N, C-alpha and C positions, 0 to 999 in steps of 0.2 A: 493604604497602599492599593487596595482593589479599585477604589474610586479613581485613583490617579492612573492606574493601568487602563481602566475603561475609558477615561477621558483621552488618554494618548491614542487608544485604538480609534475612537470617534474622530479625532483630528486627522489621523493618518488615512482613515476611510474617506473623509471629506476631501482631503488633498488628492487622493488617488482617483476618486470619481471625477473631480474637476479636471485632472490631467487627461483622463480618458475622454471626457466631454470635449475638451478643447482641441484634441487631436483628431476627432471624428469628423469626417466630411458629411454634411447634411445630405447631399445627393446620393451618397452610398446607401443611406438608410431610408430613401424615399421622400425626403423633405426638400422643398425648393431651396436652392442656394440663396437667391434673392440678392438685391443690391443694398438693402437696408441693414444687413447684418453688420454688427460692429466687429465681430471676429468670424473666423472661418469654421469654428466648431459648432457643435450642437447647442441649442438653447436648453435651459433647465426644463422647460415644459416639454421639450421633445424627448429629453432623457426620461422624464416621468412617464411620457406616453409609451416609450419602448419598454419600460419596466412594468407598467401597469399600475402605477400609484398616482396619487394626486400631485400636482405641481407644488403645492404648499408643503406636502410631506417630504417630497424629494429635496426642496430647498432647505428644509430643516436638517436633513441628513448631511447635505453638502456644507451646511454651516457648522456642523459638528455638535448639534444639539443632542440632548439626551433622549433620542427616540430610537426605536428598534426597526430594523428592516428584516423581513422574513427571508428564510433560505430560498423559498420559491421566487421571491422578487429578485434576489441575487442571481438565481439560476436564469431567469428571463433576461436580466441585464447582461450576464456573461455570454449568453447565447446570442442575443440580439446585437451586442457590440462586438461579437466575434473575438473575444479575448483569447489569447494564447493559453496553453496549459499552465504555464507558470503564473500568468496574470490571474487566471481563474482561481488557482490554489491560493494565491496571495490575497485575493479579494475575500474569499471565505475565511481565511485565517484572521485578517484584521477585523472582519465583521463578527468574529467569534461565532460562526455558524458552520454547520456541517453541510458539505456539498451533497445534494440529493443524487447527483450523478457521479459521485466519487467512487462508488463501487463498480469495479470492472471485473469480469470473470477472469480467473487465473488463466494465463496463457494469452489473453488479449493485452494489447498495449505493451508487449515485451519488446524492447529494442532489438531489431534484427542483428545489429552489430554485436550485441551481448551474446546472442545465440551462436553467431559465427565464432566468437572468441573461445567458445568451449573447445573447438577443434584445435586451437593453438595451445591449449593447456595440456601438458603431458602427464598430469596427475589427476586423480578423481576430482571432478567439478560438476556442479549442476546448478540449475536456476529454479528457485522457488517463487511462486506467486503469492498473492494476497492471503489465501487460505492454506498455504503450505502445500499446494499442488506442485509437484516436480514437473515443470513444463518442458524442460530440456536437460540433457545430460550428455557427457562424452563417453567414449569407449572405456577409459579407465574406471569411471564410475559404474558403468554396466558390469564390469568384471568384479568390482568390489561388492556391489549389491546384487550378486548373482541370485537368481530366483525372484527378483523384484524389478530391477531396472535392465536386466539383460534381454531386452526386447526393443523393437523399433516402435517409437510413438506413432499413433494413428489418430487422425483428426476425428474419426467417428467413435473413438473410445475415450472414456474419462481419463484424465491424467493421473498418474500414480500420486497418492497423497501421503505425506510423511506421517501424519497422525494416524491414518488408517493402517499404515505399515507397522508402526510401533505398537499400537494397541489392539489391532485386530488380526495380525499375522502371527501364527505360532512360530514362524521362522525367526521373527525379531527377538523373541525371548531368549533364544540361544545365540543369535548373531550379535546382539548388543551386550557387551560385557557389563555386569552389574545392572541388569535390565531395570530393576525397580528404581534405582537411583537416577538413571538416565531418563526413564519414562516420567518420573515425577518432575524432573527439571524441564523436560520438553513441554509438559502440560503448563508449567508456570511460565515458560518462555513464550508459549503460544498465547496465553492470556495477556501477557504484557504487549506482545506484538500486535494483537488484534483488539486492544482495548477500546479504540475509537470506532470499531466496527461491530460492537457487540449486539446492536439492534438490527443488523442487516439480515434479511431472511436467509440468505445462503449460509451465513455463519451459524445462525440459529439451527438450521437443518443439520449442518455438520456436527455441531455440539450435541444435538439431540440423538443423532445416529450413533455417535461414539459413546455417549452416556448409556444408551440402551444396550449396546452390544458389548461394552467393556465395563465391568464393575470397577476396574482399576482406574480407568479414565474418569468415571463418575465420581469416585472417591477423591482423586487428585483435584478435579475441577471444583468440587464443592469446598475445598480447602482455601480457594481464592489466593493461592500463592502467586506472586508476581516476581519474575526474574528477568533481567535484561539478557537478551540472547548474546552470548559471549563465545569467544573462541576457546582454545585450549585442547587438551588431549582427548582423543576419542579412540576407544578400544573396541575392537571387533573380534569375534571368533569366526573366522572364515571357514567354510566347509572343506576347502582344500589347502589353504595357506595357514590355517591355525590362528594363533593369537597375533594380531597385527595392530599397530598403533599409528595414529595420525595426529597432526596438529591442524585444527579446523580454523579457517578464517572466513568470515562472512562479510561481503561487501555489498553496499547499497548504492545504485546509481543515483546521482543527485536529483534528477527530475522524475524518478520512478521509485519513491521511497517504499512502496509496497513490494518491490522486487528484491530478492536476495540472491546474490551470486556467491555460492558456497564452494570453497576450495579445501581439499584435504591433502595436506603435505605429509608424505611418509615420514615417520619418526624412526631414526636410526637408533636401534637399541643395542646396547652392549659395547659401544665404542667408548674409548677413554675420553 
């Protein structure tokens, strides 16, 4: 089964590269158009030159042979051929390689429309980035997370981070109902959410910081529990409103899979 899947990936990569090559105009990339070209696209040797590999090696890749192409070569290809974000992501996916430029700081590359949408939501809502930095939130979220999000975000200050709040803030231990249960689950959800980024320096620094400052986080992290981030009931003990409950829904924009748009819908308790 693995060999069949690998073969299918190689064939798809070959077809994808050929499609990109055929649509690319030589003059755009500094190659002479010439009258002897059979097609308007790039030649294989020109693609190889852009990528920085030998023409023979590139030909084998486009033929779907069992050869490997490095992430660095794919990076050069995607950059040189000016692929769109979706095309770049697809290229690395079918090549079974990790994009070396895939990591973006939380807060960067967040769609402006998503930020604007927060003001249209009348209930607590916030946007989390790659490493669970809360990069934007609305007024109801600021009121709910008083003492944490009840401030204006500033570009020269680090964004509030959900993990730091849960594990490093004494407030969180009283604010989150059943703190240990929630904290353990949050650590497991974070591991599942960032599983493909575990070797990124920014994530390593965050995990090291949390592990050093919080014995609880260190204990939960070492257990290697993995849980999908799910919705459901969230209970808080608010300093002025007391015990309150919400139903949490997490949405992910299609082209920004590392972004999480979190909405907390008030739960009406005591109604028949």
